[in-house]
N, CA, C and O atoms as a Maestro MAE file, in Angstrom:
{
 s_m_m2io_version
 :::
 2.0.0
}

f_m_ct {
 s_m_title
 :::
 protein
 m_atom[344] {
  # First column is atom index #
  i_m_mmod_type
  r_m_x_coord
  r_m_y_coord
  r_m_z_coord
  i_m_residue_number
  s_m_chain_name
  s_m_pdb_residue_name
  s_m_pdb_atom_name
  i_m_atomic_number
  :::
  1 25 17.861 -18.655 -0.083 1 A "MET " " N  " 7
  2 3 17.130 -18.303 -0.248 1 A "MET " " CA " 6
  3 2 15.548 -18.687 -0.049 1 A "MET " " C  " 6
  4 15 15.473 -19.807 0.458 1 A "MET " " O  " 8
  5 25 14.121 -18.043 -0.316 2 A "ILE " " N  " 7
  6 3 13.317 -17.309 -0.616 2 A "ILE " " CA " 6
  7 2 12.112 -17.065 -0.979 2 A "ILE " " C  " 6
  8 15 11.407 -16.058 -0.909 2 A "ILE " " O  " 8
  9 25 11.813 -19.064 -1.740 3 A "ASN " " N  " 7
  10 3 11.070 -18.828 -2.648 3 A "ASN " " CA " 6
  11 2 9.569 -18.853 -2.460 3 A "ASN " " C  " 6
  12 15 9.234 -18.707 -1.285 3 A "ASN " " O  " 8
  13 25 8.213 -19.059 -3.656 4 A "SER " " N  " 7
  14 3 7.199 -18.298 -2.719 4 A "SER " " CA " 6
  15 2 6.381 -19.609 -2.236 4 A "SER " " C  " 6
  16 15 5.191 -19.414 -1.987 4 A "SER " " O  " 8
  17 25 6.851 -20.841 -2.087 5 A "GLU " " N  " 7
  18 3 6.271 -21.658 -1.653 5 A "GLU " " CA " 6
  19 2 6.328 -21.339 -0.203 5 A "GLU " " C  " 6
  20 15 5.381 -21.310 0.582 5 A "GLU " " O  " 8
  21 25 7.852 -21.055 0.082 6 A "MET " " N  " 7
  22 3 8.561 -21.343 1.328 6 A "MET " " CA " 6
  23 2 7.398 -19.623 2.526 6 A "MET " " C  " 6
  24 15 7.014 -19.398 3.674 6 A "MET " " O  " 8
  25 25 7.385 -18.865 0.918 7 A "LEU " " N  " 7
  26 3 6.922 -17.156 1.921 7 A "LEU " " CA " 6
  27 2 5.018 -17.699 2.244 7 A "LEU " " C  " 6
  28 15 4.227 -17.025 2.903 7 A "LEU " " O  " 8
  29 25 4.720 -18.941 1.618 8 A "ALA " " N  " 7
  30 3 3.180 -19.120 2.193 8 A "ALA " " CA " 6
  31 2 2.925 -19.098 3.627 8 A "ALA " " C  " 6
  32 15 2.259 -18.431 4.418 8 A "ALA " " O  " 8
  33 25 4.459 -21.018 3.667 9 A "ALA " " N  " 7
  34 3 4.436 -21.771 4.284 9 A "ALA " " CA " 6
  35 2 4.740 -20.397 6.065 9 A "ALA " " C  " 6
  36 15 4.106 -20.161 7.094 9 A "ALA " " O  " 8
  37 25 5.820 -19.990 5.546 10 A "ILE " " N  " 7
  38 3 6.471 -19.256 6.950 10 A "ILE " " CA " 6
  39 2 4.670 -18.328 6.842 10 A "ILE " " C  " 6
  40 15 4.008 -18.425 7.876 10 A "ILE " " O  " 8
  41 25 4.179 -17.727 5.961 11 A "GLY " " N  " 7
  42 3 2.746 -17.182 6.618 11 A "GLY " " CA " 6
  43 2 1.994 -17.732 7.417 11 A "GLY " " C  " 6
  44 15 1.850 -17.428 8.601 11 A "GLY " " O  " 8
  45 25 1.304 -18.829 6.657 12 A "GLU " " N  " 7
  46 3 1.146 -19.918 7.869 12 A "GLU " " CA " 6
  47 2 1.493 -20.123 8.808 12 A "GLU " " C  " 6
  48 15 0.704 -20.609 9.618 12 A "GLU " " O  " 8
  49 25 2.615 -19.907 9.121 13 A "ALA " " N  " 7
  50 3 3.707 -20.693 10.545 13 A "ALA " " CA " 6
  51 2 2.892 -19.472 11.390 13 A "ALA " " C  " 6
  52 15 2.239 -19.685 12.412 13 A "ALA " " O  " 8
  53 25 3.078 -18.051 10.703 14 A "VAL " " N  " 7
  54 3 3.356 -17.176 11.254 14 A "VAL " " CA " 6
  55 2 1.967 -17.073 12.170 14 A "VAL " " C  " 6
  56 15 1.900 -16.791 13.367 14 A "VAL " " O  " 8
  57 25 0.652 -17.449 11.064 15 A "ARG " " N  " 7
  58 3 -0.660 -16.980 11.898 15 A "ARG " " CA " 6
  59 2 -0.717 -17.902 12.846 15 A "ARG " " C  " 6
  60 15 -1.443 -17.490 13.751 15 A "ARG " " O  " 8
  61 25 -0.259 -19.042 13.083 16 A "ARG " " N  " 7
  62 3 -0.584 -20.167 14.424 16 A "ARG " " CA " 6
  63 2 0.670 -19.420 15.159 16 A "ARG " " C  " 6
  64 15 0.535 -19.462 16.382 16 A "ARG " " O  " 8
  65 25 2.205 -18.546 14.602 17 A "ASP " " N  " 7
  66 3 2.790 -18.563 16.462 17 A "ASP " " CA " 6
  67 2 4.105 -17.776 15.591 17 A "ASP " " C  " 6
  68 15 4.917 -18.249 14.797 17 A "ASP " " O  " 8
  69 25 3.955 -16.623 16.023 18 A "ALA " " N  " 7
  70 3 4.447 -15.661 15.495 18 A "ALA " " CA " 6
  71 2 6.145 -15.525 16.565 18 A "ALA " " C  " 6
  72 15 6.953 -14.599 16.487 18 A "ALA " " O  " 8
  73 25 6.212 -16.354 17.176 19 A "ASP " " N  " 7
  74 3 7.323 -16.217 17.593 19 A "ASP " " CA " 6
  75 2 8.692 -17.012 17.300 19 A "ASP " " C  " 6
  76 15 8.893 -18.219 17.436 19 A "ASP " " O  " 8
  77 25 9.930 -15.615 16.686 20 A "PRO " " N  " 7
  78 3 10.458 -16.083 16.068 20 A "PRO " " CA " 6
  79 2 12.096 -16.683 16.331 20 A "PRO " " C  " 6
  80 15 13.097 -16.529 15.631 20 A "PRO " " O  " 8
  81 25 11.902 -17.465 17.708 21 A "GLY " " N  " 7
  82 3 12.785 -18.771 18.152 21 A "GLY " " CA " 6
  83 2 11.753 -19.967 17.647 21 A "GLY " " C  " 6
  84 15 12.411 -21.006 17.693 21 A "GLY " " O  " 8
  85 25 11.310 -20.061 17.494 22 A "ARG " " N  " 7
  86 3 10.284 -21.313 16.812 22 A "ARG " " CA " 6
  87 2 9.958 -21.226 15.705 22 A "ARG " " C  " 6
  88 15 9.813 -22.260 15.053 22 A "ARG " " O  " 8
  89 25 9.618 -19.305 14.818 23 A "LEU " " N  " 7
  90 3 10.161 -19.818 13.606 23 A "LEU " " CA " 6
  91 2 11.542 -20.068 12.422 23 A "LEU " " C  " 6
  92 15 11.718 -20.462 11.270 23 A "LEU " " O  " 8
  93 25 12.313 -19.545 13.586 24 A "ARG " " N  " 7
  94 3 13.587 -20.342 13.205 24 A "ARG " " CA " 6
  95 2 14.102 -21.303 12.975 24 A "ARG " " C  " 6
  96 15 14.826 -21.669 12.049 24 A "ARG " " O  " 8
  97 25 13.400 -22.161 14.620 25 A "ALA " " N  " 7
  98 3 13.759 -23.874 14.097 25 A "ALA " " CA " 6
  99 2 13.046 -24.520 13.318 25 A "ALA " " C  " 6
  100 15 13.327 -25.680 13.015 25 A "ALA " " O  " 8
  101 25 11.770 -23.753 12.752 26 A "ALA " " N  " 7
  102 3 10.957 -24.442 11.863 26 A "ALA " " CA " 6
  103 2 11.631 -24.474 10.161 26 A "ALA " " C  " 6
  104 15 11.501 -25.313 9.269 26 A "ALA " " O  " 8
  105 25 12.422 -23.086 10.216 27 A "PHE " " N  " 7
  106 3 12.623 -22.172 9.095 27 A "PHE " " CA " 6
  107 2 14.254 -22.440 9.076 27 A "PHE " " C  " 6
  108 15 14.627 -21.267 9.045 27 A "PHE " " O  " 8
  109 25 15.402 -23.184 9.076 28 A "PRO " " N  " 7
  110 3 16.248 -22.850 9.116 28 A "PRO " " CA " 6
  111 2 17.088 -22.481 8.212 28 A "PRO " " C  " 6
  112 15 17.081 -22.990 7.091 28 A "PRO " " O  " 8
  113 25 18.002 -21.461 8.607 29 A "GLY " " N  " 7
  114 3 19.005 -20.730 7.345 29 A "GLY " " CA " 6
  115 2 18.035 -19.582 7.220 29 A "GLY " " C  " 6
  116 15 18.417 -18.542 6.685 29 A "GLY " " O  " 8
  117 25 16.812 -19.702 7.677 30 A "VAL " " N  " 7
  118 3 16.019 -18.077 7.699 30 A "VAL " " CA " 6
  119 2 16.074 -17.361 8.807 30 A "VAL " " C  " 6
  120 15 15.787 -17.713 9.951 30 A "VAL " " O  " 8
  121 25 16.740 -15.568 8.130 31 A "VAL " " N  " 7
  122 3 17.051 -15.309 9.345 31 A "VAL " " CA " 6
  123 2 15.848 -14.613 9.310 31 A "VAL " " C  " 6
  124 15 15.413 -14.116 8.271 31 A "VAL " " O  " 8
  125 25 14.928 -14.509 11.069 32 A "PHE " " N  " 7
  126 3 13.982 -13.625 11.781 32 A "PHE " " CA " 6
  127 2 14.002 -12.528 12.049 32 A "PHE " " C  " 6
  128 15 14.999 -13.087 12.506 32 A "PHE " " O  " 8
  129 25 13.960 -11.419 12.284 33 A "SER " " N  " 7
  130 3 13.313 -10.652 12.977 33 A "SER " " CA " 6
  131 2 12.039 -10.168 13.085 33 A "SER " " C  " 6
  132 15 11.235 -10.253 12.156 33 A "SER " " O  " 8
  133 25 11.610 -9.312 14.888 34 A "ALA " " N  " 7
  134 3 10.517 -9.276 15.428 34 A "ALA " " CA " 6
  135 2 10.331 -7.542 15.480 34 A "ALA " " C  " 6
  136 15 11.050 -6.995 16.316 34 A "ALA " " O  " 8
  137 25 9.845 -7.053 15.036 35 A "CYS " " N  " 7
  138 3 9.440 -5.553 15.763 35 A "CYS " " CA " 6
  139 2 7.971 -5.217 15.414 35 A "CYS " " C  " 6
  140 15 7.045 -5.986 15.156 35 A "CYS " " O  " 8
  141 25 8.004 -3.792 15.476 36 A "SER " " N  " 7
  142 3 6.188 -3.829 14.909 36 A "SER " " CA " 6
  143 2 5.817 -2.752 13.846 36 A "SER " " C  " 6
  144 15 6.742 -1.981 13.589 36 A "SER " " O  " 8
  145 25 4.831 -2.575 13.281 37 A "GLU " " N  " 7
  146 3 4.409 -2.300 12.426 37 A "GLU " " CA " 6
  147 2 5.286 -0.736 12.444 37 A "GLU " " C  " 6
  148 15 5.950 -0.195 11.560 37 A "GLU " " O  " 8
  149 25 5.061 -0.441 13.411 38 A "ASP " " N  " 7
  150 3 5.453 1.111 12.871 38 A "ASP " " CA " 6
  151 2 6.396 1.468 12.875 38 A "ASP " " C  " 6
  152 15 6.720 2.591 12.488 38 A "ASP " " O  " 8
  153 25 7.175 0.569 13.343 39 A "ASP " " N  " 7
  154 3 9.328 0.525 13.019 39 A "ASP " " CA " 6
  155 2 8.933 -0.022 11.457 39 A "ASP " " C  " 6
  156 15 8.706 -1.229 11.542 39 A "ASP " " O  " 8
  157 25 8.830 0.291 10.551 40 A "ILE " " N  " 7
  158 3 8.815 -0.368 9.595 40 A "ILE " " CA " 6
  159 2 9.102 1.474 8.570 40 A "ILE " " C  " 6
  160 15 8.699 2.432 9.230 40 A "ILE " " O  " 8
  161 25 9.479 1.699 7.704 41 A "PRO " " N  " 7
  162 3 9.010 2.583 6.711 41 A "PRO " " CA " 6
  163 2 8.087 2.700 6.421 41 A "PRO " " C  " 6
  164 15 7.455 1.646 6.501 41 A "PRO " " O  " 8
  165 25 7.308 3.852 5.917 42 A "ALA " " N  " 7
  166 3 6.372 4.040 5.662 42 A "ALA " " CA " 6
  167 2 5.770 3.365 4.038 42 A "ALA " " C  " 6
  168 15 4.776 2.733 3.683 42 A "ALA " " O  " 8
  169 25 7.138 3.978 3.288 43 A "ARG " " N  " 7
  170 3 7.629 2.853 1.991 43 A "ARG " " CA " 6
  171 2 7.760 1.405 1.548 43 A "ARG " " C  " 6
  172 15 7.993 0.847 0.475 43 A "ARG " " O  " 8
  173 25 7.598 1.145 2.380 44 A "ALA " " N  " 7
  174 3 7.965 -0.397 2.664 44 A "ALA " " CA " 6
  175 2 6.951 -1.082 2.484 44 A "ALA " " C  " 6
  176 15 6.258 -0.815 3.466 44 A "ALA " " O  " 8
  177 25 6.394 -1.812 1.855 45 A "LYS " " N  " 7
  178 3 5.219 -2.573 1.102 45 A "LYS " " CA " 6
  179 2 5.299 -4.402 1.931 45 A "LYS " " C  " 6
  180 15 6.289 -5.124 1.813 45 A "LYS " " O  " 8
  181 25 4.033 -4.799 2.707 46 A "PRO " " N  " 7
  182 3 4.627 -5.969 3.262 46 A "PRO " " CA " 6
  183 2 4.532 -7.118 1.630 46 A "PRO " " C  " 6
  184 15 4.185 -6.691 0.529 46 A "PRO " " O  " 8
  185 25 4.898 -8.420 1.896 47 A "VAL " " N  " 7
  186 3 4.746 -9.358 0.886 47 A "VAL " " CA " 6
  187 2 4.001 -10.535 1.166 47 A "VAL " " C  " 6
  188 15 3.666 -11.286 0.250 47 A "VAL " " O  " 8
  189 25 3.643 -10.817 2.639 48 A "PHE " " N  " 7
  190 3 2.410 -11.509 2.911 48 A "PHE " " CA " 6
  191 2 1.768 -11.075 4.161 48 A "PHE " " C  " 6
  192 15 2.449 -10.981 5.182 48 A "PHE " " O  " 8
  193 25 -0.027 -10.688 4.164 49 A "ASP " " N  " 7
  194 3 -0.792 -10.282 5.290 49 A "ASP " " CA " 6
  195 2 -0.551 -11.785 6.034 49 A "ASP " " C  " 6
  196 15 -0.615 -12.721 5.237 49 A "ASP " " O  " 8
  197 25 -0.335 -12.084 7.174 50 A "ALA " " N  " 7
  198 3 -0.749 -12.753 8.106 50 A "ALA " " CA " 6
  199 2 -1.619 -12.275 8.943 50 A "ALA " " C  " 6
  200 15 -1.604 -13.269 9.669 50 A "ALA " " O  " 8
  201 25 -2.234 -11.707 9.363 51 A "GLY " " N  " 7
  202 3 -3.325 -11.357 10.060 51 A "GLY " " CA " 6
  203 2 -2.959 -10.842 11.168 51 A "GLY " " C  " 6
  204 15 -3.257 -9.669 10.940 51 A "GLY " " O  " 8
  205 25 -2.538 -10.847 12.191 52 A "ALA " " N  " 7
  206 3 -2.105 -9.634 12.940 52 A "ALA " " CA " 6
  207 2 -0.424 -9.361 12.919 52 A "ALA " " C  " 6
  208 15 0.345 -8.770 13.678 52 A "ALA " " O  " 8
  209 25 -0.308 -9.916 11.970 53 A "HIS " " N  " 7
  210 3 1.586 -9.704 11.584 53 A "HIS " " CA " 6
  211 2 1.714 -9.577 10.563 53 A "HIS " " C  " 6
  212 15 0.902 -10.144 9.832 53 A "HIS " " O  " 8
  213 25 2.861 -8.720 9.920 54 A "ALA " " N  " 7
  214 3 3.166 -8.330 8.059 54 A "ALA " " CA " 6
  215 2 3.940 -8.485 7.941 54 A "ALA " " C  " 6
  216 15 4.748 -7.758 8.519 54 A "ALA " " O  " 8
  217 25 4.433 -9.588 7.074 55 A "LEU " " N  " 7
  218 3 5.671 -9.823 6.748 55 A "LEU " " CA " 6
  219 2 6.344 -9.103 5.614 55 A "LEU " " C  " 6
  220 15 5.821 -9.056 4.501 55 A "LEU " " O  " 8
  221 25 7.687 -8.451 5.932 56 A "TYR " " N  " 7
  222 3 8.615 -8.316 5.140 56 A "TYR " " CA " 6
  223 2 9.708 -8.746 4.767 56 A "TYR " " C  " 6
  224 15 10.280 -9.150 5.779 56 A "TYR " " O  " 8
  225 25 10.615 -8.959 3.494 57 A "LEU " " N  " 7
  226 3 11.672 -9.381 3.281 57 A "LEU " " CA " 6
  227 2 12.682 -8.178 3.633 57 A "LEU " " C  " 6
  228 15 12.610 -6.950 3.606 57 A "LEU " " O  " 8
  229 25 14.012 -9.476 4.100 58 A "ILE " " N  " 7
  230 3 15.109 -8.771 4.289 58 A "ILE " " CA " 6
  231 2 16.268 -9.272 3.620 58 A "ILE " " C  " 6
  232 15 16.234 -10.420 3.178 58 A "ILE " " O  " 8
  233 25 17.034 -8.742 3.519 59 A "ALA " " N  " 7
  234 3 18.096 -9.443 2.466 59 A "ALA " " CA " 6
  235 2 19.347 -8.870 3.161 59 A "ALA " " C  " 6
  236 15 19.257 -8.117 4.131 59 A "ALA " " O  " 8
  237 25 21.006 -9.425 2.394 60 A "SER " " N  " 7
  238 3 21.780 -8.933 3.315 60 A "SER " " CA " 6
  239 2 22.837 -8.010 1.785 60 A "SER " " C  " 6
  240 15 23.230 -6.856 1.953 60 A "SER " " O  " 8
  241 25 22.983 -8.399 1.108 61 A "PRO " " N  " 7
  242 3 23.277 -7.771 -0.015 61 A "PRO " " CA " 6
  243 2 24.813 -7.606 -0.085 61 A "PRO " " C  " 6
  244 15 25.490 -8.066 -1.005 61 A "PRO " " O  " 8
  245 25 25.489 -6.652 1.356 62 A "ASP " " N  " 7
  246 3 27.065 -7.016 1.173 62 A "ASP " " CA " 6
  247 2 27.330 -7.996 2.075 62 A "ASP " " C  " 6
  248 15 28.478 -7.892 2.507 62 A "ASP " " O  " 8
  249 25 26.656 -9.002 2.575 63 A "GLY " " N  " 7
  250 3 26.782 -10.034 3.394 63 A "GLY " " CA " 6
  251 2 27.896 -9.228 5.169 63 A "GLY " " C  " 6
  252 15 28.788 -9.614 5.924 63 A "GLY " " O  " 8
  253 25 26.824 -7.727 4.935 64 A "HIS " " N  " 7
  254 3 26.758 -7.721 6.545 64 A "HIS " " CA " 6
  255 2 25.923 -6.819 6.952 64 A "HIS " " C  " 6
  256 15 25.446 -6.878 8.085 64 A "HIS " " O  " 8
  257 25 25.649 -5.937 6.168 65 A "CYS " " N  " 7
  258 3 24.025 -5.059 6.883 65 A "CYS " " CA " 6
  259 2 22.526 -5.431 5.942 65 A "CYS " " C  " 6
  260 15 22.193 -5.543 4.762 65 A "CYS " " O  " 8
  261 25 21.877 -5.537 7.390 66 A "LEU " " N  " 7
  262 3 20.670 -5.867 6.366 66 A "LEU " " CA " 6
  263 2 19.623 -4.771 5.859 66 A "LEU " " C  " 6
  264 15 19.255 -3.793 6.509 66 A "LEU " " O  " 8
  265 25 19.311 -5.043 4.867 67 A "CYS " " N  " 7
  266 3 18.120 -4.080 3.986 67 A "CYS " " CA " 6
  267 2 16.761 -5.152 4.143 67 A "CYS " " C  " 6
  268 15 16.457 -6.314 4.412 67 A "CYS " " O  " 8
  269 25 16.107 -3.578 3.688 68 A "LEU " " N  " 7
  270 3 14.263 -4.582 3.339 68 A "LEU " " CA " 6
  271 2 14.506 -4.404 2.107 68 A "LEU " " C  " 6
  272 15 15.208 -3.556 1.555 68 A "LEU " " O  " 8
  273 25 13.661 -5.562 1.535 69 A "THR " " N  " 7
  274 3 14.154 -5.683 0.282 69 A "THR " " CA " 6
  275 2 12.363 -6.751 -0.110 69 A "THR " " C  " 6
  276 15 11.730 -7.572 0.555 69 A "THR " " O  " 8
  277 25 12.123 -6.022 -1.738 70 A "ASP " " N  " 7
  278 3 10.660 -6.518 -2.414 70 A "ASP " " CA " 6
  279 2 11.284 -7.729 -3.392 70 A "ASP " " C  " 6
  280 15 10.639 -8.469 -4.134 70 A "ASP " " O  " 8
  281 25 12.751 -7.710 -3.168 71 A "ASP " " N  " 7
  282 3 12.873 -9.056 -3.615 71 A "ASP " " CA " 6
  283 2 12.982 -10.512 -3.569 71 A "ASP " " C  " 6
  284 15 13.981 -10.919 -2.976 71 A "ASP " " O  " 8
  285 25 12.044 -11.567 -4.147 72 A "LEU " " N  " 7
  286 3 11.845 -12.507 -3.558 72 A "LEU " " CA " 6
  287 2 13.102 -13.002 -3.325 72 A "LEU " " C  " 6
  288 15 13.449 -13.033 -2.144 72 A "LEU " " O  " 8
  289 25 14.017 -13.473 -4.315 73 A "SER " " N  " 7
  290 3 15.205 -13.993 -4.556 73 A "SER " " CA " 6
  291 2 16.368 -13.753 -4.276 73 A "SER " " C  " 6
  292 15 17.302 -14.430 -4.704 73 A "SER " " O  " 8
  293 25 16.501 -12.723 -3.490 74 A "ALA " " N  " 7
  294 3 17.721 -12.111 -2.908 74 A "ALA " " CA " 6
  295 2 16.938 -12.096 -1.506 74 A "ALA " " C  " 6
  296 15 17.927 -11.895 -0.801 74 A "ALA " " O  " 8
  297 25 16.065 -12.152 -0.762 75 A "ALA " " N  " 7
  298 3 15.720 -12.659 0.623 75 A "ALA " " CA " 6
  299 2 16.540 -13.391 0.980 75 A "ALA " " C  " 6
  300 15 16.998 -14.212 0.185 75 A "ALA " " O  " 8
  301 25 16.963 -13.327 2.230 76 A "SER " " N  " 7
  302 3 17.676 -14.133 3.518 76 A "SER " " CA " 6
  303 2 17.013 -14.529 4.493 76 A "SER " " C  " 6
  304 15 17.102 -15.661 4.967 76 A "SER " " O  " 8
  305 25 16.104 -13.429 4.992 77 A "GLY " " N  " 7
  306 3 14.708 -13.309 5.755 77 A "GLY " " CA " 6
  307 2 13.646 -12.320 5.684 77 A "GLY " " C  " 6
  308 15 13.398 -11.498 4.803 77 A "GLY " " O  " 8
  309 25 12.877 -12.644 7.158 78 A "MET " " N  " 7
  310 3 11.390 -11.654 7.324 78 A "MET " " CA " 6
  311 2 11.945 -10.991 8.307 78 A "MET " " C  " 6
  312 15 12.746 -11.423 9.136 78 A "MET " " O  " 8
  313 25 11.397 -9.659 8.179 79 A "VAL " " N  " 7
  314 3 10.823 -9.474 8.986 79 A "VAL " " CA " 6
  315 2 9.565 -9.241 10.003 79 A "VAL " " C  " 6
  316 15 8.825 -8.342 9.603 79 A "VAL " " O  " 8
  317 25 9.189 -9.805 11.138 80 A "VAL " " N  " 7
  318 3 7.520 -10.452 11.502 80 A "VAL " " CA " 6
  319 2 6.751 -8.885 12.014 80 A "VAL " " C  " 6
  320 15 7.305 -8.296 12.942 80 A "VAL " " O  " 8
  321 25 6.145 -8.583 11.713 81 A "ALA " " N  " 7
  322 3 5.748 -7.013 11.992 81 A "ALA " " CA " 6
  323 2 4.566 -7.190 12.664 81 A "ALA " " C  " 6
  324 15 3.609 -7.699 12.081 81 A "ALA " " O  " 8
  325 25 4.475 -6.713 14.226 82 A "SER " " N  " 7
  326 3 2.626 -6.719 15.011 82 A "SER " " CA " 6
  327 2 2.355 -5.392 14.392 82 A "SER " " C  " 6
  328 15 2.944 -4.330 14.184 82 A "SER " " O  " 8
  329 25 0.968 -6.048 14.154 83 A "LYS " " N  " 7
  330 3 0.162 -4.840 13.709 83 A "LYS " " CA " 6
  331 2 -0.599 -4.151 14.431 83 A "LYS " " C  " 6
  332 15 -1.665 -4.742 14.603 83 A "LYS " " O  " 8
  333 25 -0.544 -3.026 15.011 84 A "ASP " " N  " 7
  334 3 -0.825 -2.120 15.882 84 A "ASP " " CA " 6
  335 2 -2.341 -2.033 15.329 84 A "ASP " " C  " 6
  336 15 -2.850 -1.800 14.232 84 A "ASP " " O  " 8
  337 25 -2.922 -2.405 16.928 85 A "GLU " " N  " 7
  338 3 -4.810 -2.517 17.518 85 A "GLU " " CA " 6
  339 2 -5.296 -1.725 17.757 85 A "GLU " " C  " 6
  340 15 -5.864 -1.739 18.849 85 A "GLU " " O  " 8
  341 25 -5.385 -0.662 17.006 86 A "GLU " " N  " 7
  342 3 -5.662 0.293 17.936 86 A "GLU " " CA " 6
  343 2 -7.357 0.605 18.005 86 A "GLU " " C  " 6
  344 15 -7.799 1.443 18.792 86 A "GLU " " O  " 8
  :::
 }
 m_bond[343] {
  # First column is bond index #
  i_m_from
  i_m_to
  i_m_order
  :::
  1 1 2 1
  2 2 3 1
  3 3 4 2
  4 3 5 1
  5 5 6 1
  6 6 7 1
  7 7 8 2
  8 7 9 1
  9 9 10 1
  10 10 11 1
  11 11 12 2
  12 11 13 1
  13 13 14 1
  14 14 15 1
  15 15 16 2
  16 15 17 1
  17 17 18 1
  18 18 19 1
  19 19 20 2
  20 19 21 1
  21 21 22 1
  22 22 23 1
  23 23 24 2
  24 23 25 1
  25 25 26 1
  26 26 27 1
  27 27 28 2
  28 27 29 1
  29 29 30 1
  30 30 31 1
  31 31 32 2
  32 31 33 1
  33 33 34 1
  34 34 35 1
  35 35 36 2
  36 35 37 1
  37 37 38 1
  38 38 39 1
  39 39 40 2
  40 39 41 1
  41 41 42 1
  42 42 43 1
  43 43 44 2
  44 43 45 1
  45 45 46 1
  46 46 47 1
  47 47 48 2
  48 47 49 1
  49 49 50 1
  50 50 51 1
  51 51 52 2
  52 51 53 1
  53 53 54 1
  54 54 55 1
  55 55 56 2
  56 55 57 1
  57 57 58 1
  58 58 59 1
  59 59 60 2
  60 59 61 1
  61 61 62 1
  62 62 63 1
  63 63 64 2
  64 63 65 1
  65 65 66 1
  66 66 67 1
  67 67 68 2
  68 67 69 1
  69 69 70 1
  70 70 71 1
  71 71 72 2
  72 71 73 1
  73 73 74 1
  74 74 75 1
  75 75 76 2
  76 75 77 1
  77 77 78 1
  78 78 79 1
  79 79 80 2
  80 79 81 1
  81 81 82 1
  82 82 83 1
  83 83 84 2
  84 83 85 1
  85 85 86 1
  86 86 87 1
  87 87 88 2
  88 87 89 1
  89 89 90 1
  90 90 91 1
  91 91 92 2
  92 91 93 1
  93 93 94 1
  94 94 95 1
  95 95 96 2
  96 95 97 1
  97 97 98 1
  98 98 99 1
  99 99 100 2
  100 99 101 1
  101 101 102 1
  102 102 103 1
  103 103 104 2
  104 103 105 1
  105 105 106 1
  106 106 107 1
  107 107 108 2
  108 107 109 1
  109 109 110 1
  110 110 111 1
  111 111 112 2
  112 111 113 1
  113 113 114 1
  114 114 115 1
  115 115 116 2
  116 115 117 1
  117 117 118 1
  118 118 119 1
  119 119 120 2
  120 119 121 1
  121 121 122 1
  122 122 123 1
  123 123 124 2
  124 123 125 1
  125 125 126 1
  126 126 127 1
  127 127 128 2
  128 127 129 1
  129 129 130 1
  130 130 131 1
  131 131 132 2
  132 131 133 1
  133 133 134 1
  134 134 135 1
  135 135 136 2
  136 135 137 1
  137 137 138 1
  138 138 139 1
  139 139 140 2
  140 139 141 1
  141 141 142 1
  142 142 143 1
  143 143 144 2
  144 143 145 1
  145 145 146 1
  146 146 147 1
  147 147 148 2
  148 147 149 1
  149 149 150 1
  150 150 151 1
  151 151 152 2
  152 151 153 1
  153 153 154 1
  154 154 155 1
  155 155 156 2
  156 155 157 1
  157 157 158 1
  158 158 159 1
  159 159 160 2
  160 159 161 1
  161 161 162 1
  162 162 163 1
  163 163 164 2
  164 163 165 1
  165 165 166 1
  166 166 167 1
  167 167 168 2
  168 167 169 1
  169 169 170 1
  170 170 171 1
  171 171 172 2
  172 171 173 1
  173 173 174 1
  174 174 175 1
  175 175 176 2
  176 175 177 1
  177 177 178 1
  178 178 179 1
  179 179 180 2
  180 179 181 1
  181 181 182 1
  182 182 183 1
  183 183 184 2
  184 183 185 1
  185 185 186 1
  186 186 187 1
  187 187 188 2
  188 187 189 1
  189 189 190 1
  190 190 191 1
  191 191 192 2
  192 191 193 1
  193 193 194 1
  194 194 195 1
  195 195 196 2
  196 195 197 1
  197 197 198 1
  198 198 199 1
  199 199 200 2
  200 199 201 1
  201 201 202 1
  202 202 203 1
  203 203 204 2
  204 203 205 1
  205 205 206 1
  206 206 207 1
  207 207 208 2
  208 207 209 1
  209 209 210 1
  210 210 211 1
  211 211 212 2
  212 211 213 1
  213 213 214 1
  214 214 215 1
  215 215 216 2
  216 215 217 1
  217 217 218 1
  218 218 219 1
  219 219 220 2
  220 219 221 1
  221 221 222 1
  222 222 223 1
  223 223 224 2
  224 223 225 1
  225 225 226 1
  226 226 227 1
  227 227 228 2
  228 227 229 1
  229 229 230 1
  230 230 231 1
  231 231 232 2
  232 231 233 1
  233 233 234 1
  234 234 235 1
  235 235 236 2
  236 235 237 1
  237 237 238 1
  238 238 239 1
  239 239 240 2
  240 239 241 1
  241 241 242 1
  242 242 243 1
  243 243 244 2
  244 243 245 1
  245 245 246 1
  246 246 247 1
  247 247 248 2
  248 247 249 1
  249 249 250 1
  250 250 251 1
  251 251 252 2
  252 251 253 1
  253 253 254 1
  254 254 255 1
  255 255 256 2
  256 255 257 1
  257 257 258 1
  258 258 259 1
  259 259 260 2
  260 259 261 1
  261 261 262 1
  262 262 263 1
  263 263 264 2
  264 263 265 1
  265 265 266 1
  266 266 267 1
  267 267 268 2
  268 267 269 1
  269 269 270 1
  270 270 271 1
  271 271 272 2
  272 271 273 1
  273 273 274 1
  274 274 275 1
  275 275 276 2
  276 275 277 1
  277 277 278 1
  278 278 279 1
  279 279 280 2
  280 279 281 1
  281 281 282 1
  282 282 283 1
  283 283 284 2
  284 283 285 1
  285 285 286 1
  286 286 287 1
  287 287 288 2
  288 287 289 1
  289 289 290 1
  290 290 291 1
  291 291 292 2
  292 291 293 1
  293 293 294 1
  294 294 295 1
  295 295 296 2
  296 295 297 1
  297 297 298 1
  298 298 299 1
  299 299 300 2
  300 299 301 1
  301 301 302 1
  302 302 303 1
  303 303 304 2
  304 303 305 1
  305 305 306 1
  306 306 307 1
  307 307 308 2
  308 307 309 1
  309 309 310 1
  310 310 311 1
  311 311 312 2
  312 311 313 1
  313 313 314 1
  314 314 315 1
  315 315 316 2
  316 315 317 1
  317 317 318 1
  318 318 319 1
  319 319 320 2
  320 319 321 1
  321 321 322 1
  322 322 323 1
  323 323 324 2
  324 323 325 1
  325 325 326 1
  326 326 327 1
  327 327 328 2
  328 327 329 1
  329 329 330 1
  330 330 331 1
  331 331 332 2
  332 331 333 1
  333 333 334 1
  334 334 335 1
  335 335 336 2
  336 335 337 1
  337 337 338 1
  338 338 339 1
  339 339 340 2
  340 339 341 1
  341 341 342 1
  342 342 343 1
  343 343 344 2
  :::
 }
}
């Protein structure tokens, strides 16, 4: 489970290094996925602005398929979305 303190720690870690493999090593048990912010649905809102990246929560409510969520208590991971620098 991700709480507000962990979210802040993850956000600061992403500011330093957004590599999903290193994030997984630093935060065992948290799922990390990376993509472009363009791949995130427009209706989804980030939970943390980490400079060049926006963080979104993901959950697996049925234990199988992942979905975006805004419920911190249901989150099992984070999408690290790189912002378009146009």
